C-alpha positions as CSV (number, residue, x, y, z in Angstrom):
1,X,118.8,125.9,98.2
2,X,116.0,127.4,96.2
3,X,112.9,128.5,98.2
4,X,110.7,125.8,96.6
5,X,113.3,123.1,97.3
6,X,113.7,124.4,100.9
7,X,110.0,124.3,101.5
8,X,109.8,120.8,99.9
9,X,112.4,119.6,102.3
10,X,110.7,121.4,105.2
11,X,107.3,119.9,104.5
12,X,108.8,116.4,104.2
13,X,110.6,116.8,107.5
14,X,107.3,118.0,109.0
15,X,105.6,114.8,107.7
16,X,108.4,112.7,109.3
17,X,107.9,114.4,112.6
18,X,104.2,113.7,112.4
19,X,104.9,110.0,111.8
20,X,107.2,109.9,114.8
21,X,104.6,111.7,117.0
22,X,101.7,109.4,116.0
23,X,103.9,106.3,116.5
24,X,104.5,107.5,120.1
25,X,100.8,108.0,121.0
26,X,99.2,105.7,123.6
27,X,97.6,102.6,122.3
28,X,94.1,103.7,123.5
29,X,91.0,104.1,121.3
30,X,91.3,107.9,121.5
31,X,95.0,108.0,120.9
32,X,94.7,105.7,117.9
33,X,91.8,107.5,116.3
34,X,93.3,111.0,116.7
35,X,96.7,109.6,115.7
36,X,95.3,108.2,112.4
37,X,93.6,111.6,111.6
38,X,96.9,113.4,112.4
39,X,98.9,111.0,110.4
40,X,96.7,111.4,107.4
41,X,96.6,115.2,107.5
42,X,100.2,115.7,108.5
43,X,101.8,113.5,105.9
44,X,99.6,115.0,103.2
45,X,101.2,118.4,103.7
46,X,104.5,117.4,102.1
47,X,102.8,115.4,99.4
48,X,100.5,118.2,98.4
49,X,103.2,120.8,98.4
50,X,105.3,118.6,96.2
51,X,102.3,118.4,93.9
52,X,101.9,122.2,94.0
53,X,105.5,122.5,92.8
54,X,104.4,120.7,89.6
55,X,101.3,122.7,89.1
56,X,100.2,123.1,85.5
57,X,98.9,126.7,85.9
58,X,98.8,129.5,88.4
59,X,95.2,128.5,89.3
60,X,96.3,124.9,89.8
61,X,99.2,126.1,92.1
62,X,96.8,128.2,94.1
63,X,94.4,125.3,94.5
64,X,97.1,122.8,95.6
65,X,98.7,125.2,98.1
66,X,95.2,125.9,99.5
67,X,95.0,122.1,100.1
68,X,98.3,122.3,101.9
69,X,97.0,125.1,104.1
70,X,93.8,123.1,105.0
71,X,95.8,120.0,105.8
72,X,98.3,122.0,107.9
73,X,95.4,123.6,109.8
74,X,93.8,120.3,110.4
75,X,97.0,118.9,111.7
76,X,97.2,121.7,114.2
77,X,93.6,121.0,115.3
78,X,94.5,117.3,116.1
79,X,97.7,118.4,118.0
80,X,95.6,120.8,120.0
81,X,93.1,118.1,120.8
82,X,96.0,115.8,121.9
83,X,97.3,118.4,124.4
84,X,93.9,119.7,125.6
85,X,92.7,116.1,126.2
86,X,95.9,115.6,128.1
87,X,96.9,112.7,125.9
88,X,100.3,114.3,125.3
89,X,102.1,117.1,127.2
90,X,102.1,120.4,125.4
91,X,105.8,120.9,126.0
92,X,106.6,117.7,124.1
93,X,105.1,119.0,120.9
94,X,105.4,122.8,121.3
95,X,108.1,123.0,118.7
96,X,106.1,120.9,116.2
97,X,103.1,123.1,116.8
98,X,105.2,126.2,116.2
99,X,106.4,124.7,113.0
100,X,102.8,124.0,112.0
101,X,101.9,127.6,112.6
102,X,104.9,128.8,110.5
103,X,103.9,126.5,107.6
104,X,100.3,127.9,107.8
105,X,101.7,131.4,107.5
106,X,103.9,130.5,104.6
107,X,101.0,128.8,102.7
108,X,98.6,131.7,103.4
109,X,101.1,134.2,102.1
110,X,101.9,132.0,99.1
111,X,98.2,131.9,98.2
112,X,97.8,135.7,98.5
113,X,101.0,136.3,96.4
114,X,100.0,133.8,93.7
115,X,96.5,135.3,93.5
116,X,97.9,138.8,93.2
117,X,100.4,137.8,90.5
118,X,97.8,135.8,88.6
119,X,95.4,138.8,88.8
120,X,98.1,141.2,87.5
121,X,99.0,138.9,84.7
122,X,95.4,138.4,83.8
123,X,94.8,142.2,83.6
124,X,98.0,142.7,81.7
125,X,97.0,140.1,79.1
126,X,93.4,141.3,78.8
């Protein structure tokens, strides 16, 4: 599988895992409010990466992957709140949080690489 296709599938699976997690949260006010926030940010990761794969320019790609990075980081925040507020046991979502951190690293590295390549191409064409 090509790296972009692989990451497309990975971010889609991430979104599906977020859906399952939010469906399992307690039906309390806090569980529902945090769950909605997590559902929004977590499912947007895959959608925004898919959009980045169709970027119209290097700058557009960088911008869209930056959104993926922000949404992934926000998802991690909501998961941290869920565990620290003892709404959900850390062990139950530890693997998902590890995947979230890995995706964050991938998006950060992609942004840096794209910026360096864009800068090199800009200088070469100037």
